[in-house]
C-alpha positions as CSV (number, residue, x, y, z in Angstrom):
1,M,124.4,118.0,122.6
2,S,123.2,120.9,124.7
3,K,121.0,120.5,127.8
4,G,117.8,121.1,125.8
5,G,118.6,118.1,123.5
6,K,119.5,120.2,120.5
7,S,122.8,119.8,118.7
8,L,125.2,122.5,117.6
9,F,123.5,122.4,114.1
10,G,119.9,122.7,115.2
11,E,117.1,120.4,116.1
12,R,117.6,118.0,113.2
13,G,121.4,118.1,113.2
14,L,123.7,118.6,110.2
15,N,122.2,117.3,107.0
16,L,124.7,117.0,104.1
17,G,122.2,115.3,101.7
18,G,119.9,118.3,101.4
19,L,116.8,116.3,102.6
20,P,115.1,116.5,105.9
21,S,116.5,113.9,108.3
22,E,113.0,112.8,109.3
23,E,109.9,113.6,107.3
24,P,106.4,112.1,108.0
25,G,105.6,109.4,105.6
26,G,109.0,109.4,104.1
27,G,110.0,106.1,105.5
28,S,113.4,105.2,107.0
29,G,116.2,103.8,105.0
30,I,115.3,105.4,101.7
31,A,115.8,109.0,100.6
32,V,112.4,109.3,98.9
33,N,108.8,109.0,99.9
34,S,108.2,105.4,100.8
35,F,104.5,105.5,99.6
36,L,105.6,106.8,96.1
37,W,108.4,104.3,96.0
38,R,106.1,101.3,96.8
39,A,103.3,102.6,94.5
40,S,105.7,103.0,91.6
41,L,107.0,99.4,92.0
42,D,103.4,98.1,92.3
43,T,102.2,100.1,89.3
44,I,104.9,98.9,86.9
45,A,105.2,95.4,88.4
46,F,104.2,93.7,85.1
47,M,107.4,95.1,83.5
48,P,110.9,93.7,84.1
49,L,113.1,95.9,86.2
50,S,116.4,96.9,84.9
51,S,117.4,98.9,88.0
52,A,115.9,100.4,91.1
53,D,117.7,102.9,93.3
54,P,115.8,103.7,96.5
55,F,118.4,106.2,97.6
56,G,118.3,108.2,94.3
57,G,114.6,107.5,93.7
58,V,115.1,106.1,90.2
59,I,113.3,103.1,88.8
60,I,114.2,101.9,85.3
61,T,112.4,99.1,83.6
62,D,113.7,96.9,80.8
63,W,111.8,96.7,77.5
64,Y,108.4,95.1,77.7
65,S,106.3,93.8,74.8
66,P,102.6,93.3,75.6
67,P,101.4,89.8,74.6
68,E,98.6,91.4,72.5
69,S,101.1,93.5,70.4
70,P,104.5,91.7,70.1
71,S,105.6,94.2,67.4
72,E,105.9,97.0,69.9
73,R,107.7,97.4,73.2
74,F,107.8,99.9,76.0
75,K,110.3,101.1,78.6
76,V,109.6,103.3,81.7
77,N,111.7,105.4,83.9
78,V,110.2,106.7,87.1
79,Y,111.8,109.5,89.2
80,I,110.7,110.1,92.7
81,L,111.6,113.7,93.5
82,D,110.5,114.3,97.1
83,R,110.2,112.8,100.5
84,Q,106.7,114.1,100.8
85,L,103.6,112.5,99.1
86,R,102.9,115.3,96.6
87,A,101.7,115.3,93.0
88,D,104.9,117.0,91.8
89,G,107.0,114.4,93.7
90,I,106.9,111.9,90.8
91,R,107.9,112.1,87.2
92,A,107.8,109.3,84.6
93,S,109.1,108.9,81.1
94,V,107.7,106.4,78.8
95,F,109.5,105.2,75.7
96,R,108.0,103.1,72.8
97,Q,109.5,101.3,69.9
98,R,107.9,99.4,67.0
99,M,109.3,96.6,64.9
100,T,110.0,97.7,61.4
101,D,109.5,95.5,58.3
102,G,113.2,94.9,58.4
103,G,113.0,93.4,61.8
104,Q,114.7,96.3,63.6
105,W,113.3,98.3,66.6
106,A,112.6,101.9,65.8
107,E,111.5,104.8,68.0
108,A,107.8,105.5,67.9
109,P,105.7,108.3,69.4
110,V,104.1,107.9,72.8
111,D,100.6,109.4,73.4
112,K,101.0,112.6,75.5
113,T,98.5,111.3,78.0
114,T,100.3,108.1,78.7
115,T,102.9,109.6,81.0
116,T,100.3,111.6,82.9
117,E,98.1,108.6,83.3
118,L,101.0,106.6,84.6
119,E,101.9,109.3,87.1
120,N,98.3,109.5,88.2
121,A,98.1,105.8,88.7
122,I,101.2,105.9,90.9
123,L,99.8,108.8,92.9
124,T,96.5,107.0,93.4
125,R,98.2,103.8,94.5
126,A,100.5,105.9,96.9
127,R,97.4,107.4,98.5
128,Q,95.8,104.0,98.9
129,L,99.0,102.8,100.7
130,R,99.0,105.8,103.0
131,V,95.3,105.3,103.9
132,A,95.9,101.6,104.5
133,Q,98.8,102.3,106.8
134,A,96.8,104.9,108.8
135,S,94.0,102.4,109.5
């Protein structure tokens, strides 16, 4: 460290991960925005989790069948792409299967608005969490 408190590699030091070492609202200990992370988990809490990687920003659910329609099931993958709370910092994929007459699961189309609605719900929840923390 030099006298001014800066390191040889600049104010933030050497960053091998490609992400800023400290970003407002990013949270410590995870490599993605903490509000987006928590909001994603809150939004899909009704689905069983298959895996959740806070360092890579990936949440994968297991298949979930709604009680009102047991002949179809859904799976969701959520990708948090940024340390900042931004609309393009989240991407979701929704998969759907329907039970065939033969008792097998078959891929079924997902309404194009479903993914957008899920992403918007996550963003809304993330903003609520940020506002609640600020108060």
